[in-house]
TORTI-145398 format. One record per residue: residue number from 0; residue in three letters; z, y, x of N, C-alpha, C in turn. Coordinates in Angstrom, 1 decimal. Atoms other than C-alpha are relative to their C-alpha. Example, Ala and Ser with C-alpha at 12.3 -4.5 7.8 and 13.67 -1.06 7.14 Angstrom:
# residues 2
> num, residuo, n.z, n.y, n.x, ca.z, ca.y, ca.x, c.z, c.y, c.x
> 0, ALA, 0.0, -1.2, 0.9, 7.8, -4.5, 12.3, 0.0, 1.2, 0.9
> 1, SER, 0.0, -1.1, -0.9, 7.1, -1.1, 13.7, 0.8, 1.1, -0.8
//
This chain:
# residues 136
> num, residuo, n.z, n.y, n.x, ca.z, ca.y, ca.x, c.z, c.y, c.x
> 0, MET, 0.4, -0.2, -1.5, 59.6, -105.7, 150.9, -0.1, 1.5, 0.3
> 1, ARG, 0.2, -1.4, -0.4, 59.9, -102.5, 153.0, -0.7, -0.4, 1.4
> 2, HIS, 0.7, 0.0, -1.2, 58.4, -101.5, 156.2, 0.9, 0.6, 1.0
> 3, TRP, -0.5, -0.3, -1.1, 60.1, -100.9, 159.4, -0.5, 0.3, 1.2
> 4, LEU, 0.5, -0.4, -1.4, 59.6, -99.2, 162.8, 1.2, -0.1, 1.0
> 5, GLY, -0.9, 0.2, -0.9, 61.5, -100.6, 165.6, -0.4, 0.5, 1.4
> 6, VAL, 0.2, -0.7, -1.0, 61.7, -98.8, 168.8, 0.9, -0.8, 1.5
> 7, VAL, -0.4, 0.9, -1.1, 61.6, -100.9, 171.9, -1.3, -0.2, 1.0
> 8, CYS, 1.3, -0.1, -1.2, 59.8, -101.2, 175.5, -0.6, -1.0, -0.2
> 9, ARG, 1.3, 1.0, 0.3, 56.5, -103.1, 175.5, 0.7, -1.3, 0.8
> 10, ASP, -0.7, 1.4, -0.8, 58.5, -105.8, 178.3, 0.6, -0.7, -1.0
> 11, HIS, -1.0, 0.8, 0.7, 61.1, -106.7, 175.7, -0.8, -0.3, -1.3
> 12, VAL, 0.4, 0.2, 1.0, 58.9, -106.6, 172.9, -1.1, -1.3, 0.3
> 13, ARG, 0.9, 1.3, -0.6, 56.5, -109.1, 174.8, 1.1, -1.4, -0.1
> 14, ARG, -1.3, 1.4, 0.1, 59.7, -111.6, 175.2, 0.1, -0.2, -1.3
> 15, GLY, -0.4, 0.2, 1.3, 60.4, -111.2, 171.6, -0.9, -0.7, -0.9
> 16, VAL, 1.3, 1.0, 0.8, 57.0, -112.3, 170.3, -0.1, -1.1, 0.7
> 17, GLU, 0.4, 1.4, -0.6, 56.8, -115.0, 172.8, 0.9, -1.0, -0.7
> 18, ARG, -1.3, 1.1, 0.5, 60.4, -116.5, 171.4, -0.1, 0.5, -1.5
> 19, GLY, 0.0, 0.0, 1.6, 59.5, -115.5, 167.5, 1.3, 0.7, -0.3
> 20, ILE, -1.1, -0.5, 0.5, 62.5, -113.3, 167.5, 0.0, 1.7, 0.1
> 21, ALA, 0.1, -1.5, -0.2, 63.4, -109.5, 166.7, 1.5, 0.5, 0.8
> 22, GLN, -1.2, -0.6, -0.5, 66.0, -107.6, 168.8, 0.0, 1.6, -0.1
> 23, LEU, 0.3, -1.4, 0.1, 67.0, -104.1, 168.1, 1.3, 0.8, 0.8
> 24, GLY, -1.5, -0.8, -0.5, 69.6, -101.4, 169.8, 0.6, -0.6, 1.1
> 25, HIS, -0.3, 0.7, -1.3, 70.0, -103.3, 172.9, 1.0, -1.2, -0.3
> 26, GLY, -0.6, 1.0, 0.6, 71.2, -106.2, 170.9, 1.1, 0.2, -0.8
> 27, LYS, -1.2, -0.4, 1.4, 73.4, -104.6, 168.2, -0.4, -0.7, -1.0
> 28, ARG, 0.2, 0.7, 1.3, 73.7, -106.3, 165.0, -0.5, 1.0, -1.3
> 29, ALA, 0.4, -0.8, 1.0, 73.4, -103.1, 162.6, -1.3, 0.2, -0.1
> 30, GLY, 1.6, -0.2, 0.5, 69.6, -102.6, 162.7, -0.4, -1.3, -0.7
> 31, LEU, 0.4, 1.2, 0.4, 68.8, -106.1, 162.2, 0.5, -0.4, -1.4
> 32, ALA, -0.7, 0.0, 1.4, 71.3, -106.1, 159.1, -0.7, 0.4, -1.2
> 33, ARG, 1.1, -0.7, 1.1, 68.9, -103.6, 157.3, -1.1, -0.6, -0.4
> 34, LEU, 1.1, 0.7, 0.2, 66.1, -105.9, 157.5, 0.1, -1.2, -0.9
> 35, ALA, -0.1, 1.0, 0.8, 65.5, -108.5, 154.7, -1.2, -1.1, 0.4
> 36, ALA, 0.9, 0.8, 0.0, 63.3, -111.5, 154.7, -1.2, 0.4, -0.9
> 37, GLY, 1.2, -0.5, 0.7, 59.8, -110.5, 153.5, -0.4, 1.5, 0.8
> 38, ASP, 0.2, -1.4, -0.5, 60.1, -107.1, 155.2, -0.9, -0.1, 1.2
> 39, TRP, 0.8, -0.1, -1.2, 57.5, -105.9, 157.8, 0.9, 0.7, 1.0
> 40, LEU, -0.8, -0.6, -1.0, 58.6, -105.0, 161.3, -1.0, 0.6, 0.9
> 41, VAL, 1.1, -0.6, -0.8, 56.2, -102.7, 163.4, 0.7, 0.5, 1.3
> 42, TYR, -0.8, -0.6, -1.2, 57.3, -102.1, 167.1, -1.0, 1.0, 0.7
> 43, TYR, 0.4, -1.1, -0.8, 56.8, -99.0, 168.8, 0.6, 0.1, 1.3
> 44, SER, -0.6, 0.2, -1.3, 57.1, -98.8, 172.6, -0.3, 1.7, 0.8
> 45, PRO, 0.7, -1.2, -0.6, 57.4, -95.6, 174.1, -0.1, -0.1, 1.4
> 46, ARG, 0.1, 0.2, -1.4, 57.5, -96.9, 177.7, -0.2, -1.6, 0.4
> 47, THR, 0.2, 1.2, -0.5, 56.5, -100.0, 179.4, 1.0, -1.0, 0.1
> 48, SER, -1.3, 0.9, -0.5, 59.7, -101.2, 180.8, 1.1, 1.1, -0.5
> 49, LEU, -1.0, -0.7, 0.5, 63.2, -100.0, 179.7, 0.4, 1.1, 1.2
> 50, ARG, -0.5, -1.0, -1.0, 64.1, -98.7, 183.3, -1.4, 0.1, 0.9
> 51, GLY, 1.0, -0.4, -0.7, 61.3, -96.8, 185.3, -1.3, -0.5, -0.5
> 52, GLY, 1.2, 0.4, 0.5, 58.6, -97.9, 183.0, -1.0, 1.2, 0.0
> 53, ASP, 0.6, -1.1, 0.3, 55.5, -95.9, 182.4, 0.0, 0.3, -1.4
> 54, PRO, -0.3, -0.7, 1.2, 55.1, -93.6, 179.4, -0.9, -0.9, -0.6
> 55, LEU, 0.9, 0.7, 0.7, 53.2, -95.8, 176.7, -0.3, 0.5, -1.4
> 56, GLN, 0.2, -0.8, 1.2, 53.7, -94.3, 173.3, -1.2, -0.8, -0.8
> 57, ALA, 0.9, 1.0, 1.0, 51.9, -97.4, 171.2, 0.6, -0.9, -0.7
> 58, PHE, -0.5, 1.1, 0.7, 52.5, -99.7, 168.7, -0.3, -1.4, 0.7
> 59, THR, 0.3, 1.2, -0.9, 52.9, -103.2, 170.6, 0.1, -1.2, -0.9
> 60, ALA, -0.1, 1.3, 0.5, 53.6, -105.8, 168.0, 0.1, 0.4, -1.7
> 61, ILE, -0.1, -0.2, 1.4, 53.7, -106.4, 164.2, 0.3, -1.6, -0.7
> 62, GLY, -0.4, 1.1, 0.4, 55.3, -109.1, 162.1, 0.8, -0.1, -1.2
> 63, VAL, -0.7, 0.1, 1.2, 57.2, -110.2, 159.0, 1.3, -0.8, 0.2
> 64, ILE, -1.5, 0.8, -0.3, 61.2, -111.1, 159.0, -0.3, -1.4, -0.8
> 65, THR, 0.1, 1.2, 0.6, 61.1, -114.9, 158.1, 1.0, -0.4, -0.7
> 66, ASP, -1.2, 0.3, 0.8, 64.7, -115.2, 156.7, 1.0, 0.9, 0.1
> 67, ASP, -1.3, -0.8, -0.1, 68.1, -113.8, 156.2, 0.7, -0.2, 1.1
> 68, GLU, -1.0, 0.1, -1.3, 69.8, -115.2, 159.1, -0.1, 1.0, 1.2
> 69, ILE, -0.3, -0.6, -1.2, 71.1, -113.2, 161.8, 0.9, -0.9, 0.9
> 70, TRP, -0.8, 0.8, -0.8, 72.6, -114.8, 164.8, 0.1, 0.5, 1.4
> 71, GLN, 0.0, -0.4, -1.3, 73.9, -114.3, 168.1, -0.2, -0.8, 1.2
> 72, ALA, 0.4, 0.7, -1.0, 72.4, -115.4, 171.3, 1.2, 0.0, 1.1
> 73, ASP, -0.8, -0.3, -1.0, 74.2, -116.1, 174.3, -0.4, -0.3, 1.3
> 74, GLU, 0.8, -0.1, -1.0, 73.0, -115.2, 177.4, 0.9, 0.5, 1.4
> 75, GLY, -0.9, -0.1, -0.9, 76.0, -115.5, 179.6, 0.8, 1.5, -0.1
> 76, ASP, -1.0, -1.1, 0.6, 77.5, -111.9, 179.6, -0.6, 1.2, -0.8
> 77, PHE, 0.7, -0.8, 1.0, 74.9, -110.6, 177.2, -0.2, -0.9, -1.2
> 78, GLN, 0.1, 0.8, 1.2, 75.1, -111.8, 173.7, -0.6, 1.0, -1.1
> 79, PRO, 0.9, -0.9, 1.0, 72.5, -109.8, 171.5, -0.2, -0.8, -1.2
> 80, TRP, 0.0, 0.5, 1.2, 72.1, -110.3, 167.9, -1.6, -0.2, -0.4
> 81, ARG, 1.5, 0.2, 0.2, 68.6, -111.6, 166.6, -0.4, -0.6, -1.2
> 82, ARG, 0.3, 0.3, 1.4, 66.5, -112.3, 163.8, -1.3, -0.8, 0.3
> 83, ARG, 1.3, 0.4, -0.2, 63.4, -114.4, 163.5, -1.1, 0.6, -0.9
> 84, VAL, 1.4, -0.7, 0.5, 59.8, -113.0, 163.0, -1.1, -0.9, 0.2
> 85, ASP, 1.5, 0.5, -0.2, 56.4, -114.4, 162.2, -1.0, 1.2, 0.7
> 86, TYR, 0.7, -1.0, -0.6, 54.5, -112.1, 164.6, -1.5, -0.2, -0.2
> 87, LEU, 1.5, 0.0, 0.0, 50.6, -111.4, 163.8, -0.6, -0.3, 1.2
> 88, PRO, 0.7, 0.3, -1.4, 48.7, -113.1, 166.6, -1.3, 1.0, 0.2
> 89, GLY, 1.5, -0.6, -0.2, 45.7, -111.2, 168.5, 0.1, 1.5, -0.2
> 90, VAL, 0.1, -1.0, 0.3, 46.7, -107.8, 167.6, -0.1, 1.1, 1.1
> 91, ALA, 0.5, -1.0, -0.8, 45.6, -104.5, 169.4, 1.3, 1.2, 0.5
> 92, GLU, -0.6, -1.2, -0.3, 47.9, -102.3, 171.3, -0.6, 1.3, -0.4
> 93, THR, 0.5, -1.0, 0.8, 47.6, -99.0, 169.2, 0.7, 1.4, 0.6
> 94, PRO, -0.9, -1.3, -0.2, 48.5, -95.5, 170.7, 0.3, 0.8, -1.2
> 95, ILE, -0.5, -0.7, 1.3, 50.5, -93.6, 168.1, -0.7, 1.4, -0.4
> 96, ARG, 0.6, -1.2, 0.4, 48.6, -90.4, 168.3, -1.5, 0.0, -0.3
> 97, SER, 1.4, 0.4, 0.8, 45.3, -92.1, 167.3, -0.1, 0.0, -1.4
> 98, LEU, -0.1, 0.1, 1.6, 46.4, -92.5, 163.7, 0.0, 1.0, -0.9
> 99, GLY, -0.2, -1.0, 1.0, 47.3, -89.3, 162.2, 1.1, -0.5, -1.0
> 100, LEU, -1.4, 0.5, 0.7, 50.8, -90.6, 160.8, 0.5, 1.3, -0.7
> 101, ASP, -0.9, -0.9, 0.8, 52.8, -88.7, 158.2, 1.3, 0.0, 1.3
> 102, LEU, -1.0, 0.2, -1.0, 55.3, -90.0, 161.0, 0.2, 1.0, 1.1
> 103, THR, 0.0, -0.9, -0.9, 54.4, -87.7, 163.6, -0.6, 1.1, -0.4
> 104, ALA, 0.6, -1.2, 0.4, 53.0, -84.8, 161.7, 0.9, 1.1, 0.1
> 105, GLN, -0.9, -1.0, -0.4, 56.1, -82.6, 162.2, 0.4, 0.2, 1.6
> 106, PRO, -0.6, -0.1, -1.5, 57.2, -81.1, 165.7, 1.0, -0.8, 0.1
> 107, GLY, -1.3, 0.8, -0.4, 59.7, -83.0, 167.3, 0.0, -1.4, -0.5
> 108, TRP, -0.3, 1.0, 0.7, 58.9, -86.1, 165.5, 0.5, -1.2, 0.7
> 109, GLY, -0.6, 1.1, -0.9, 60.1, -88.3, 168.4, 1.5, -0.1, -0.1
> 110, VAL, -1.6, 0.2, 0.1, 63.8, -87.4, 167.7, 0.7, -0.9, -0.9
> 111, GLN, -0.7, 1.0, 0.7, 64.1, -89.5, 164.8, -0.1, -1.5, 0.6
> 112, LEU, 0.2, 1.7, -0.2, 62.9, -92.9, 166.6, 1.2, -0.1, 1.0
> 113, ARG, -1.1, 0.1, -0.8, 65.9, -92.4, 169.1, 1.1, -0.8, -0.7
> 114, ARG, -0.9, 1.1, 0.4, 67.8, -94.3, 166.4, -0.1, -1.4, 0.0
> 115, GLY, 0.2, 1.4, -0.5, 65.9, -97.3, 167.4, -0.7, -0.9, -1.4
> 116, LEU, 0.7, 0.7, 1.2, 65.0, -98.4, 163.7, -0.2, 1.2, -1.1
> 117, VAL, 0.1, -0.9, 1.2, 63.6, -96.1, 161.0, -0.9, -0.5, -1.2
> 118, PRO, 0.8, 0.6, 1.0, 61.9, -96.8, 157.5, -1.5, 0.7, 0.4
> 119, LEU, 1.6, -0.4, 0.1, 58.1, -96.6, 157.4, -0.6, 0.0, -1.2
> 120, GLY, 0.6, -0.3, 1.4, 56.2, -95.0, 154.6, -1.1, -1.1, 0.0
> 121, GLU, 1.1, 1.3, 0.4, 53.6, -97.6, 153.0, -1.4, 0.5, 0.5
> 122, ASP, 1.2, -0.4, -0.6, 50.7, -95.3, 154.0, -0.2, 0.2, 1.4
> 123, ASP, 0.1, 0.2, -1.2, 51.6, -95.2, 157.6, 0.2, -1.5, 0.6
> 124, PHE, 0.2, 1.3, -0.5, 52.4, -98.8, 157.7, -1.6, -0.6, -0.2
> 125, GLY, 1.5, 0.5, 0.3, 48.7, -99.3, 156.1, -0.8, 0.4, 1.3
> 126, ARG, 0.7, -0.3, -0.9, 47.1, -97.3, 158.7, 0.3, -0.6, 1.5
> 127, ILE, -0.3, 0.8, -1.1, 49.0, -99.2, 161.5, -0.6, -1.1, -0.1
> 128, HIS, 0.4, 1.4, 0.5, 48.5, -102.4, 160.2, -1.5, -0.4, 0.2
> 129, ALA, 1.7, 0.3, -0.3, 44.6, -102.0, 159.9, -0.5, 0.3, 1.5
> 130, ALA, 0.2, -0.2, -1.1, 44.6, -100.4, 163.4, 0.1, -1.2, 0.9
> 131, MET, -0.4, 1.2, -0.7, 46.4, -103.3, 165.0, -0.9, -1.3, 0.0
> 132, ARG, 0.7, 1.3, 0.3, 44.2, -105.8, 163.3, -1.6, 0.4, 0.3
> 133, GLY, 1.5, -0.5, -0.3, 41.1, -103.8, 164.2, -1.1, 0.1, -1.3
> 134, THR, 0.6, -0.3, 1.6, 40.2, -103.1, 160.3, -0.2, 1.4, -0.1
> 135, ARG, 0.0, -1.4, 0.5, 40.4, -99.4, 160.2, -1.5, 0.4, 0.5
//
């Protein structure tokens, strides 16, 4: 089991949570292929929406990858790759700067997030998980 941080705007995260799916990198397959059943996925949303959204910089969803299947959806001219996720219900949106994470300890920490999917250390995951569940 590993922990991952996916970078996706909040509007897209909400749609994914409603459908019980994960989608990364504007629908590309590569990021999803790094995940395995039982891995945790935390979504970080830099903005509320993809184009013209307000700055947010918060964790917006957390869940477990349920299986190893990656499939391609057909939405007309858009055919994104997806994975099934069992999202935790009732989590609190949590500002990234409120947690004192190793991830954000170095200047320019946001640059690494441009990749769209980064491994997340166990300590950082524990802090995020506790904060989103309201148990920190």
